[in-house]
C-alpha positions in Angstrom: -20.6 -11.9 -0.9 -17.2 -13.3 0.7 -15.0 -11.9 -2.4 -16.7 -7.9 -1.9 -15.9 -8.8 2.1 -11.9 -10.0 1.0 -11.6 -7.1 -1.0 -13.1 -4.3 1.1 -10.3 -5.8 3.5 -6.9 -5.8 1.8 -7.8 -2.3 0.6 -8.8 -1.1 4.3 -5.0 -2.7 5.2 -3.4 -0.8 2.1 -5.3 2.0 2.9 -4.5 2.6 6.5 -0.4 1.2 5.8 -1.2 4.1 3.4 -1.8 7.0 5.5 0.1 5.6 8.1 3.3 6.4 5.8 2.2 8.9 4.2 2.2 10.7 8.5 5.5 8.3 9.1 7.0 10.4 6.4 6.0 13.4 6.3 7.2 13.9 10.0 10.5 11.3 10.4 13.7 12.3 9.9 15.0 11.9 6.4 16.7 8.2 7.3 13.4 7.5 8.8 11.3 8.4 5.7 13.7 6.4 3.9 12.9 3.2 5.5 9.7 3.8 5.1 9.6 4.4 1.5 11.1 0.8 1.2 9.2 -0.8 3.2 6.3 1.0 2.1 7.3 -1.2 -1.5 8.0 -4.4 0.6 4.5 -4.8 1.7 2.4 -3.9 -1.2 4.0 -6.9 -2.4 3.4 -8.8 0.6 -0.2 -7.9 0.8 -0.6 -8.6 -2.7 1.2 -12.0 -2.0 -0.8 -12.9 1.9 -4.4 -11.9 -0.7 -2.8 -15.1 -3.6 -1.9 -17.2 -0.2 -5.8 -16.2 1.7 -6.8 -17.3 -1.7 -6.0 -20.5 -1.7 -6.6 -21.6 1.7 -10.4 -20.7 1.4 -10.9 -21.9 -2.1 -9.0 -25.2 -0.5 -11.5 -24.8 2.7 -14.5 -24.6 0.0 -14.8 -21.0 0.1 -15.1 -19.7 -3.1 -14.0 -15.8 -4.0 -14.9 -15.0 -7.9 -11.6 -12.8 -8.6 -11.6 -14.7 -12.5 -9.2 -16.7 -14.3 -4.6 -16.6 -13.0 -6.4 -14.3 -9.8 -7.0 -11.2 -12.9 -8.8 -9.0 -9.8 -6.0 -9.1 -7.5 -3.2 -8.1 -10.8 -5.1 -5.3 -11.6 -5.4 -4.3 -7.9 -1.8 -5.1 -7.2 -1.5 -2.6 -10.3 -3.8 0.2 -8.7 -1.9 0.0 -5.6 1.7 0.1 -7.6 0.0 3.8 -8.8 -1.2 5.0 -5.4 2.6 4.2 -3.8 4.2 6.5 -6.7 1.9 8.8 -6.1 2.4 8.9 -2.6 6.4 8.0 -2.3 6.2 11.7 -4.8 3.6 13.4 -2.1 6.0 12.8 0.5 8.9 13.7 -1.4 7.6 16.9 -2.5 6.1 17.8 0.6 9.8 16.9 2.8 11.1 19.5 0.0 8.8 22.4 0.4 8.9 21.5 4.8 12.6 21.7 4.0 12.3 25.0 3.0 9.5 26.1 4.4 12.5 25.8 7.9 15.2 27.9 5.6 13.6 29.9 4.9 12.1 30.8 8.6 15.7 31.0 9.5 
């Protein structure tokens, strides 16, 4: 049960981050989208690192999370998050270009 709650919590954090990235990057200025892209990439990796640290702290306190040998489940989530991150960044670029074209056509 602890493992399920832990995995739901880190994925909820990632989902919230992804939504905020999409919203801020599409609605904001170009320089903000550029900065948010690098922050999104960095935070994705930091979330993975934080999950490993939390797992180690829990293990030291006697709370065992079944994440497999060498945190296999967390590595799988990192790969999934990397794919989702690339899809989100591509989506932002496409949406910003479509918005820019629409603004140019309106003028």
